[in-house]
C-alpha positions in Angstrom: 16.3 -5.4 -25.8 12.5 -4.4 -25.8 11.5 -2.3 -22.7 8.5 -0.2 -22.9 7.8 2.3 -20.2 4.6 4.0 -19.3 3.7 6.9 -16.3 1.5 5.6 -14.1 -0.3 7.4 -11.0 1.4 7.0 -7.7 0.9 8.2 -4.0 2.9 8.1 -0.8 1.3 7.4 2.6 3.3 8.2 5.9 1.0 6.4 8.5 3.6 6.6 10.9 0.6 5.4 13.6 -0.3 2.5 11.8 3.2 0.7 12.1 2.3 1.0 15.7 -1.2 -1.4 15.6 -0.6 -4.9 16.5 -3.1 -5.6 13.6 -1.1 -4.1 11.1 2.0 -5.3 12.4 0.7 -9.0 12.1 -0.4 -8.2 8.5 3.2 -7.0 7.2 4.6 -10.0 8.9 2.5 -12.2 7.9 4.8 -14.4 5.5 1.4 -15.9 3.6 1.1 -12.4 2.2 3.0 -11.5 -0.9 4.1 -8.1 0.1 5.9 -5.6 -1.7 8.0 -4.3 1.0 11.4 -3.7 2.7 10.3 -4.7 5.9 12.1 -8.1 7.6 9.6 -10.3 8.3 9.2 -11.2 12.0 10.8 -8.2 13.1 9.3 -4.9 14.7 8.8 -2.3 11.4 11.8 0.4 11.2 12.3 3.2 8.7 12.6 0.8 6.3 9.4 -0.7 6.4 8.0 0.6 3.7 5.7 -1.2 1.7 3.9 -1.1 -1.7 -0.2 -1.7 -2.6 -1.7 -1.2 -5.9 -5.5 0.6 -6.1 -7.6 -0.5 -9.2 -7.7 2.2 -11.0 -11.5 2.5 -11.1 -11.1 2.9 -7.8 -13.7 0.2 -7.0 -11.7 -0.8 -3.4 -10.1 -3.6 -5.1 -6.2 -3.7 -5.4 -3.4 -6.1 -4.4 -3.8 -6.5 -1.0 -7.9 -5.7 -0.7 -8.7 -9.5 0.4 -5.8 -9.4 3.1 -4.9 -6.0 4.6 -6.7 -5.5 7.7 -10.1 -3.6 6.2 -9.8 -0.1 8.2 -6.3 0.4 6.6 -7.5 -0.3 3.1 -10.5 1.6 3.5 -8.5 4.6 4.6 -6.4 4.2 0.8 -9.5 3.9 -1.2 -11.0 7.0 0.8 -7.4 9.1 -0.1 -7.3 7.8 -3.2 -10.7 8.9 -4.5 -10.1 12.0 -3.0 -6.6 12.5 -5.5 -7.6 10.4 -8.3 -10.8 9.9 -10.7 -11.4 6.7 -11.8 -10.0 5.5 -15.0 -9.4 2.3 -16.7 -5.6 2.7 -17.1 -2.8 1.7 -14.7 -3.1 0.9 -11.1 -2.5 3.2 -8.7 0.8 2.7 -6.7 0.5 3.5 -2.7 3.8 3.8 -1.1 2.9 3.4 2.8 6.2 4.9 4.7 6.3 5.4 8.7 8.7 8.2 8.7 9.0 10.5 11.8 8.1 13.6 10.5 
């Protein structure tokens, strides 16, 4: 078995308020969006509704869900990533979005 591993940058955003917004809920429930999530589509978000998006390492604003996620949320993710990481040509930044009560 040939398995390779690589470290990649990652970030966790606890965005509880996003999971209360109608446009965000509609987006995570839209079955035409191929999301990486534990969310059960068609249901209200729970603490298990985490999702993962991938951000282009150049930080140019592109990524796995840049064309489907409502722009205000995507822009916030990009802004936070730009504050935490430097642009590279390496691997995508993995962003896990949670809705855990603090």
